C-alpha positions as CSV (number, residue, x, y, z in Angstrom):
1,X,116.6,75.4,133.3
2,X,113.7,76.1,134.1
3,X,113.4,80.2,133.3
4,X,109.6,81.5,134.7
5,X,108.8,85.2,134.3
6,X,106.5,86.6,136.4
7,X,105.2,90.4,135.5
8,X,103.7,93.6,133.7
9,X,106.5,93.7,131.1
10,X,106.3,90.9,128.9
11,X,108.6,89.1,125.6
12,X,106.8,90.8,123.1
13,X,109.0,91.9,119.6
14,X,108.1,95.4,119.8
15,X,110.3,98.3,122.0
16,X,111.6,98.9,125.3
17,X,111.1,96.5,127.7
18,X,109.6,93.9,126.0
19,X,111.6,94.2,123.3
20,X,114.7,93.7,125.4
21,X,112.9,90.9,127.2
22,X,112.5,88.8,124.1
23,X,115.3,88.9,122.8
24,X,116.5,87.6,125.9
25,X,114.2,84.6,125.9
26,X,114.8,83.8,121.8
27,X,118.4,83.2,123.0
28,X,117.2,81.3,125.7
29,X,114.6,79.6,123.9
30,X,118.0,78.7,121.3
31,X,119.8,77.6,124.7
32,X,117.4,74.8,125.4
33,X,115.9,76.8,128.5
34,X,112.1,75.8,129.5
35,X,110.1,79.6,129.1
36,X,107.1,80.1,130.5
37,X,105.7,83.9,131.3
38,X,103.1,84.5,134.1
39,X,101.8,88.1,133.8
40,X,98.2,89.3,133.4
41,X,95.3,90.1,130.8
42,X,96.4,93.5,130.2
43,X,100.2,92.5,129.3
44,X,101.2,92.4,126.0
45,X,101.4,89.1,124.1
46,X,103.3,87.5,121.2
47,X,102.0,85.3,119.4
48,X,103.4,81.8,117.5
49,X,105.9,81.7,120.2
50,X,107.1,78.1,121.4
51,X,107.2,79.5,125.5
52,X,104.0,79.0,126.9
53,X,102.3,82.3,128.3
54,X,99.8,82.1,131.5
55,X,97.5,85.3,132.0
56,X,95.9,85.9,135.5
57,X,92.9,87.2,134.4
58,X,91.0,90.0,136.7
59,X,88.1,89.1,138.4
60,X,85.6,90.6,139.6
61,X,86.3,91.4,143.2
62,X,89.8,92.5,141.8
63,X,87.6,94.7,139.8
64,X,86.3,95.9,142.8
65,X,89.1,96.8,144.9
66,X,90.5,98.8,142.1
67,X,87.8,100.8,141.6
68,X,87.4,101.2,145.4
69,X,90.8,101.8,146.1
70,X,92.2,103.4,143.7
71,X,92.2,106.9,144.6
72,X,94.0,109.5,146.5
73,X,95.6,108.6,149.9
74,X,94.1,104.7,149.1
75,X,96.5,103.5,146.1
76,X,99.0,101.9,148.5
77,X,95.8,99.3,149.7
78,X,94.2,98.4,146.5
79,X,97.7,97.9,145.0
80,X,98.5,95.6,147.8
81,X,95.2,93.7,147.2
82,X,94.9,93.3,144.2
83,X,98.5,92.1,143.8
84,X,97.8,89.3,146.6
85,X,95.1,88.1,144.2
86,X,96.8,87.9,141.7
87,X,99.6,85.8,143.6
88,X,96.6,83.6,144.7
89,X,95.6,82.8,141.0
90,X,99.4,82.3,140.4
91,X,100.6,80.2,142.4
92,X,98.3,77.0,140.9
93,X,100.5,77.4,139.2
94,X,103.4,76.1,141.2
95,X,101.2,73.1,142.2
96,X,102.3,71.8,138.8
97,X,105.7,72.9,138.8
98,X,108.5,74.9,139.5
99,X,110.7,76.9,138.1
100,X,115.0,76.9,138.8
101,X,114.7,80.9,138.7
102,X,111.6,83.6,138.6
103,X,112.7,86.1,136.4
104,X,110.7,89.7,137.4
105,X,110.8,93.0,136.2
106,X,110.7,96.8,138.3
107,X,106.9,97.4,137.6
108,X,103.5,97.0,139.4
109,X,101.7,94.0,140.9
110,X,103.3,91.3,139.9
111,X,106.7,92.7,141.5
112,X,104.7,91.8,144.8
113,X,103.3,88.5,143.0
114,X,107.2,87.1,142.2
115,X,108.5,88.6,145.3
116,X,106.3,86.1,147.4
117,X,106.4,82.9,145.2
118,X,110.4,83.4,145.3
119,X,109.6,83.3,149.2
120,X,107.4,80.9,149.7
121,X,109.1,78.2,147.2
122,X,112.6,79.1,147.9
123,X,113.2,79.6,144.2
124,X,115.9,82.1,143.3
125,X,114.3,86.0,142.1
126,X,116.1,88.3,139.4
127,X,114.6,91.3,138.9
128,X,114.9,93.1,135.4
129,X,115.0,96.5,136.4
130,X,114.8,98.4,132.6
131,X,112.9,101.6,134.0
132,X,113.4,103.8,137.5
133,X,110.0,102.6,138.9
134,X,109.8,105.1,142.1
135,X,111.1,108.2,140.2
136,X,107.8,107.4,138.5
137,X,106.2,107.6,141.4
138,X,103.8,110.5,141.4
139,X,101.1,110.2,144.4
140,X,100.8,111.7,147.9
141,X,103.3,111.7,150.0
142,X,101.3,108.4,151.8
143,X,101.3,106.1,148.8
144,X,104.7,107.5,147.3
145,X,106.0,106.2,151.6
146,X,104.4,103.0,151.5
147,X,105.6,102.0,147.9
148,X,109.1,102.6,148.1
149,X,109.5,101.2,151.2
150,X,108.0,98.0,149.6
151,X,110.6,98.8,146.3
152,X,113.6,98.6,149.0
153,X,111.8,95.5,150.4
154,X,111.8,93.3,147.4
155,X,115.2,95.0,146.0
156,X,117.0,93.3,149.3
157,X,115.9,90.7,148.7
158,X,116.4,90.0,145.6
159,X,119.4,86.9,144.7
160,X,120.3,89.6,141.7
161,X,119.1,93.1,140.3
162,X,120.2,93.5,136.9
163,X,120.5,97.7,136.4
164,X,120.3,99.1,132.9
165,X,123.1,101.5,132.8
166,X,126.0,101.9,135.6
167,X,124.4,105.3,137.3
168,X,121.1,103.0,138.1
169,X,123.7,100.9,139.8
170,X,125.1,103.4,141.3
171,X,121.6,105.1,142.7
172,X,120.4,101.9,143.8
173,X,122.7,101.2,145.8
174,X,122.3,104.4,148.1
175,X,118.6,104.0,148.1
176,X,118.4,100.4,149.0
177,X,122.0,99.4,150.7
178,X,122.9,97.0,148.1
179,X,124.9,96.6,144.8
180,X,123.5,95.1,141.3
181,X,124.7,94.3,137.8
182,X,124.6,96.2,135.4
183,X,123.0,94.3,132.2
184,X,123.2,97.1,128.9
185,X,120.1,96.6,126.5
186,X,120.7,93.6,124.4
187,X,120.2,95.0,120.9
188,X,119.9,93.2,117.5
189,X,122.0,92.0,115.1
190,X,124.4,93.8,113.4
191,X,123.7,95.6,109.7
192,X,126.0,95.8,107.3
193,X,125.3,99.1,105.3
194,X,126.6,99.9,102.1
195,X,130.1,101.4,101.8
196,X,129.6,105.5,102.0
197,X,133.2,106.1,100.4
198,X,132.3,107.1,97.3
199,X,129.2,109.2,98.7
200,X,128.9,113.1,97.3
201,X,130.0,115.3,100.1
202,X,127.2,117.7,98.9
203,X,124.5,115.5,99.5
204,X,122.5,117.2,101.8
205,X,123.0,114.9,105.0
206,X,120.0,113.3,107.0
207,X,119.9,113.1,110.8
208,X,117.5,110.2,112.0
209,X,115.9,109.7,115.7
210,X,114.2,106.0,116.6
211,X,112.6,106.7,119.7
212,X,110.6,108.4,122.8
213,X,110.1,112.0,121.9
214,X,108.9,113.2,125.2
215,X,112.4,112.9,127.2
216,X,113.9,115.1,124.2
217,X,111.5,116.8,122.8
218,X,114.1,120.1,123.3
219,X,117.5,118.9,121.9
220,X,115.3,117.5,119.0
221,X,114.4,121.0,118.2
222,X,117.3,122.4,118.9
223,X,119.1,120.0,116.9
224,X,116.5,121.1,113.9
225,X,116.9,124.5,114.1
226,X,120.6,124.2,113.2
227,X,120.2,121.2,110.8
228,X,117.8,124.0,108.5
229,X,120.6,126.5,108.3
230,X,122.8,123.9,107.2
231,X,120.6,122.4,105.0
232,X,120.0,118.9,106.2
233,X,117.2,117.1,107.9
234,X,116.0,115.6,110.8
235,X,113.8,111.8,110.0
236,X,111.5,111.1,113.3
237,X,110.0,107.3,114.2
238,X,108.5,107.3,116.7
239,X,105.1,105.8,118.3
240,X,104.9,109.4,120.0
241,X,104.8,111.7,117.1
242,X,103.5,115.0,118.6
243,X,99.4,115.1,116.0
244,X,100.8,119.0,115.8
245,X,102.6,121.8,117.1
246,X,106.7,122.3,116.4
247,X,107.4,118.9,115.5
248,X,104.6,118.9,112.6
249,X,105.3,122.7,111.2
250,X,109.8,122.5,111.8
251,X,111.0,122.5,107.8
252,X,113.9,120.3,109.3
253,X,111.9,117.6,110.4
254,X,110.1,114.7,108.8
255,X,108.1,112.1,110.2
256,X,109.0,108.4,109.0
257,X,106.6,107.2,111.0
258,X,106.8,103.7,113.4
259,X,108.4,100.8,112.2
260,X,107.7,97.8,114.1
261,X,109.8,95.4,111.9
262,X,113.2,95.1,112.0
263,X,114.3,94.7,108.8
264,X,111.5,97.7,107.1
265,X,113.8,100.0,109.6
266,X,117.3,99.1,108.5
267,X,115.9,99.1,104.7
268,X,114.6,102.8,105.2
269,X,118.3,103.3,106.7
270,X,120.2,101.9,104.5
271,X,118.3,104.2,101.7
272,X,118.3,107.5,103.7
273,X,119.4,107.7,106.6
274,X,123.6,109.2,107.6
275,X,124.1,109.9,111.0
276,X,122.2,108.4,114.2
277,X,120.7,110.4,117.0
278,X,120.1,110.4,120.5
279,X,118.9,113.0,122.6
280,X,117.9,113.4,126.2
281,X,116.6,116.7,128.4
282,X,118.7,119.5,129.5
283,X,116.0,120.0,132.4
284,X,118.2,119.8,135.8
285,X,114.6,118.1,137.2
286,X,115.4,115.1,135.6
287,X,118.4,114.8,136.7
288,X,117.7,111.5,138.5
289,X,115.9,110.2,135.5
290,X,118.4,110.9,133.3
291,X,120.9,109.4,135.3
292,X,119.0,105.8,135.7
293,X,117.2,105.8,132.8
294,X,118.8,104.1,129.8
295,X,118.6,104.8,126.0
296,X,118.1,101.0,124.6
297,X,117.6,102.8,120.7
298,X,121.7,103.5,121.4
299,X,122.9,100.2,122.0
300,X,120.4,98.9,118.7
301,X,121.9,102.1,116.5
302,X,125.4,100.8,117.6
303,X,123.9,98.2,115.3
304,X,123.1,100.2,112.0
305,X,126.8,100.9,111.3
306,X,126.4,104.3,111.1
307,X,127.9,107.6,113.2
308,X,126.3,108.3,116.8
309,X,125.9,112.1,117.8
310,X,124.3,112.0,121.7
311,X,123.4,115.2,122.5
312,X,122.5,115.2,126.1
313,X,124.0,116.7,130.0
314,X,127.5,115.5,131.3
315,X,125.1,113.3,134.1
316,X,123.2,110.7,131.2
317,X,123.5,107.5,131.2
318,X,124.4,108.2,127.1
319,X,127.0,111.1,127.6
320,X,128.2,108.6,130.3
321,X,128.8,106.2,127.3
322,X,129.9,109.0,125.2
323,X,132.7,110.3,127.5
324,X,134.0,106.4,128.5
325,X,134.7,106.6,124.3
326,X,135.3,109.8,122.8
327,X,137.3,108.1,119.7
328,X,134.0,106.4,118.5
329,X,130.7,108.9,119.8
330,X,130.3,112.5,118.6
331,X,129.0,114.1,122.2
332,X,127.7,117.4,122.8
333,X,127.6,118.6,126.3
334,X,125.1,121.5,125.9
335,X,122.4,123.4,123.5
336,X,125.2,125.6,121.9
337,X,124.1,126.5,118.1
338,X,127.7,126.6,117.3
339,X,129.1,124.0,118.9
340,X,125.9,122.3,116.8
341,X,126.8,123.4,113.7
342,X,130.3,122.3,113.9
343,X,129.8,119.0,114.4
344,X,126.9,118.9,111.8
345,X,129.5,120.3,109.8
346,X,132.3,117.7,110.9
347,X,129.7,115.0,109.8
348,X,128.9,116.3,106.5
349,X,132.3,114.5,105.1
350,X,131.6,111.3,104.1
351,X,135.0,110.4,104.5
352,X,134.8,110.8,108.0
353,X,131.3,109.7,108.7
354,X,132.4,106.0,107.3
355,X,135.7,106.0,109.8
356,X,133.9,106.9,113.1
357,X,130.9,104.5,111.7
358,X,133.8,101.9,111.5
359,X,134.4,102.8,115.4
360,X,130.8,102.1,116.2
361,X,131.0,99.0,114.2
362,X,134.1,97.7,116.1
363,X,132.5,98.9,119.5
364,X,129.4,97.1,119.1
365,X,131.3,93.3,117.7
366,X,133.7,94.0,121.0
367,X,131.1,95.0,123.8
368,X,128.0,94.9,123.2
369,X,126.8,92.3,120.6
370,X,124.3,91.2,121.3
371,X,125.2,87.8,122.4
372,X,128.3,88.7,124.6
373,X,124.8,90.6,126.6
374,X,122.8,87.9,127.3
375,X,125.6,85.6,127.9
376,X,126.1,88.1,130.8
377,X,122.8,87.0,131.8
378,X,122.8,83.5,132.0
379,X,126.0,83.8,133.6
380,X,124.4,85.1,136.3
381,X,121.4,83.5,136.2
382,X,123.3,80.3,136.1
383,X,125.4,81.1,139.5
384,X,121.9,81.5,141.1
385,X,120.3,78.4,140.4
386,X,123.7,76.3,140.8
387,X,123.5,78.1,144.5
388,X,119.8,77.9,146.2
């Protein structure tokens, strides 16, 4: 099958959306599919891969329209013009060959481009929704209204819509009137941590958080306060670790830097981390964001063979997963010091941690194994390509 990705989020062995697409692309490659990436000059690029990457340059005309129209009330005009100019450049690739399926991402200029190419050449379109793009719109009323109308048009037109969480699928159905498929983020290969049966029960327990801090800052600081009282630590690996403020000053928090290579992260986890941590905002103004967006690192953590503590409101996507498997995850639904300290105290028991880690690993292998998730994607793509 010929699969062309036309989008601003490209397969890069990095973090979040690019990393998820990269992992799927590696499986596509193993399975013998023909791959091509069409993106624009400011998007990421993974060197040394076999698939072809076409970068559409921003010409003087594109830069001119960006300069003139990217301002209040006129931004939508600039985006329409720029996306159309990129479409004119991208369609040259279709003079040489055609894919069986166009895969695109729920992002900016190249989503309209993929839509136009799909419609013109009658090629099935699949939209990968890693984030809630509409929820991220922050502009004036006119721009928002037009952009949301366009997003609805694209979403309804697509042959398949891949939602990263059940909450996203439900919310998008209410907005756009059609259902999608829930495709959870694809994790990395499973890692078997050394046995913790013989660990010293008096050892200082170390929690690990790996991901963006912005959405979970308050619960992370709340947890750190509780850990300080219990002689425990929180080690954080994030690209956005603050340079100053409460995170840098807190005695229970340690900035361990960002690990670009998964192997280096796993080595650190094996040597240091006892419990993985997921934290999401309790601010009610973030409710829709938490319902529709899924912390991809949660799936990745399940492959670390460690217990997982989730601190999130009940409407959050991570909380929904935790409540679906209460025997697997340690879940706290509010910022309550006694609840948090009680959970941490239980997790200080090495035997208990081992029992929970085995359940996490079992669930990962049974339901969230990378190959299971990728095969779900391949099944969807094959079905719509055969029906085209």
